[in-house]
N, C-alpha and C positions, 0 to 999 in steps of 0.2 A: 504494500500500500504506500509506503514511504517513497519507494522508487517511482511509482506512478505519479505521486504528487510533485516530485522533483521534475520529472519529465513534462508534466502538464504546465508547471510554472515556467519552465524553459521555453516551451512552445508558445505560450501566451505572450511572454516577454518578447520573443523573437517576432511574432506577428505584429505586435504593436509598434515595434521599432522599425521594421522594414516594410510595412504596408505602404507608407508614404512614398517609398522609392518605386513601387510598382504602379502607383497612380501617376499617369502622365498628364502634366499640364504644361502649357506654354509658359515656362518660367526660366529664370536664370539658374545656373548651378548653385549659386549661394542661397537662393531661396529654397532649393531642395534640401540643402543641409540644415537650414533653420527649421524646416518642417520636421525633419528627423529628430532634432533636438527638442522640438516642442512636444513630441510624443513620449519623451523619456519619463516624465513624472507619471503618465498614465500607465506605462509599462511597469514601472517599479511598484506603483500602488496595486496594480492588478496581481502582480506576483506575490504581494503581501496579503491581499484580501482573499484570493481564491482558496488557499488552504483552510482559512477560517470558515468558508462556506461549506466545505466538505466535512469539517470536523466540529461543527457547532454543537451537535447533540448526538451522542453515540446511540441512544435508544431510538430516536426518530430522526434519521438523517434527512428526511424530506423537508424538515424545517429550514435548513440551510439552503437547499435547492429552491424552495419557494421564495424565500427572502431574496436570494440572488436574482432570480428571474423577475420578480416584481421590481427590484431596483433597476435592472437593465431596461425593462419595458418603460418604466416611468421616465428614465433619462432619455430614451430614444423617441418615445411617442409624445409625451406631454411636455417635455422640456421643463420639468419641475425643478425648483432650486434644490440644492444639496440637502438642506435641512428637511425639506418635505420628503425627499427620497428616503432619508434615514428613518423618519417617523413612519412612513407608510410601509417600508420593508420590515421594520420591527413589529408593527401591527400585524402584518401578514404572517410573520413567524410566530407570534403569540396565538393567532387564530388557528394556525395549523397545529401547534402544540396542544391547544385546548381540544381540538377535534380528536386528536389521538389519545387524549387522556380519558375520554368518555367512550 
């Protein structure tokens, strides 16, 4: 399981760092380098957060999956501020946990 987490974090970090290189826009080479560096915090944060999603609750691992999916959907679809994403994903995790308690 630990090896899978390490491989998953590496793949996610790689994708976030090198995806801007694959997207072709009419820009100067210096702008391409800055796009690569702009995605560095996203890559680092995702490598830190993804293991927490998978290991949040040993009894009901679906809690982490649901909270992560809700957070991604809220960020992509609704463009909700970060505070709202945190609150909504925590509420989703609590609801899933309550469902599995009963």
